[in-house]
C-alpha positions, 0 to 999 in steps of 0.5 A: 377867773383865768378862763374868763379873762382868756375868753374875754381876750379872745372875744376882742381878738376876733371882734377887732380882727373882723372889724379892722379888715371890714373898715380897712376895705369894704370894697374889697370885702364886698368883692370877696363876698361875692366871690363865694356867694352862690351865683344863683343866689347873688343873682336873685338879689338883683333880677327884678331891678329894671334895666336896658342894655347899658344900665340898671335902675334904682329909685329914692323917694325924697321929701323937702326939708324946711331949708331945701337942703335935699335939693343939694343932691342936684346942685352938689351931686352928693347922697346924704347918709344916715346913722342907725340912731336916726332910723325910724325902725328901732330894730334897724342894724340891731342883731344878736351876736355871740361867740360859739359857747359864750353868751351874746356880746354887744362889742360888735353891735357898738363897734360896727355901728359907731361909725356906720351910716346908710343911704337907701334906695328901693325898687318900688317906685310906684308904691303908694306907701313909699310916697306917703312915708318917704316922699312927703305924702305925694308932694316930694319926689323920686330920683331915678338912678342908673347904674352901669351894667357891671358885665359891660362897664365893671363894678359900680362906683362905691357910693352906688354899690347896692346890698339888698335888705332881707325881710324875716319874722326871725330876729337875726343872730350871728354865732362866731366860731370859737377860733378866729378864721384866717384873714381874707380866707373863705371862712373869714368872708363866709363870717363877714357875709353873715355879719353884714347880712344879719347886722345891716341888711335884715329888717322885720317882714312888716318893711317888706313893701319897701323893696329896699337896697342899701349903700353902707359907709363906715367912716361917719364922724359923729362930730362932723355932719359933712361926713354923711355927704358923698359924691356920686358921679353926676350923670348917675341921675336918670330921670325925676319924677314929681309927686302927684300932689306937688302943684305947679304954684307950690314953692316947693315945685319951682325950687325943685325945677330950678335945682334941676335947671342948675344940674342940667347946666352944670352937667350939660345935659337935659334931665327928664322930669315926669309927674306921678298920677293917682289913678281915678278908678284903681289904688295905683300910681301912674307915671305917663310917657316914663320909659320904664314906669309906664309900661311892664317892667324890663328887668335884669332877669329878662335882660340875661334871658334874652343874652342866653337866647342869643348864645 
């Protein structure tokens, strides 16, 4: 019995240690993780993102809701996050966690997801499936976000700090060491890295077509829906792509353009708007005249290869 209570006390100790550090400063944890990750591994997470010399680009498919609240992304410049309980994947943000030599525990599972919320982006803006599943069967729209090149302008804003989703046919499992690691040590960050990957960033390989990237937040208040809304820098939007089946005589079309006009006035800009087209003789989408989607993608990989060539 004494041994059981010692194990339980230790389990709570290591759980609270990791959770407290994680919740206190997510940005510092993320930077710490990057500092111990293999450079080639870290680079491979982002090398296929479209880019130019100043920005890299990420995409978000969106559908209209009954009250057009989705358009507040233009009028209020905030992103909506979603708690895992509302995800369409029942296995999302679920992993087996155990302390070495003990049975699996759900303490971390509950603690990490209680205040967790996620917003999702993707690197597959021309996917027919993505438009069908997340942009109202091609009657919705896609927002192209731009994020400053980190080696030129410094780290991205927290709300746009992207983490790549991993797809696998193996269910995620984390085994914690029997002795708690020293806070903020390399061992601590390695454990954090494993937990974040397994708990929040691992999905079944059946979702691989999404090419998903995520931003995590750990201050969701279940009693306050507004805690799911996070402001982003207004000029982070690079363009808007209308769905191929969104017609100009549709109320949704006009509401969207009005919201974009409000965005332009508020931010003294002229946001480019394009429309996707279904190709008549192939199972493909096209976005004519779009500077990044109407031609072969220039990616972060190509960008850094060109820098190497200049050395």
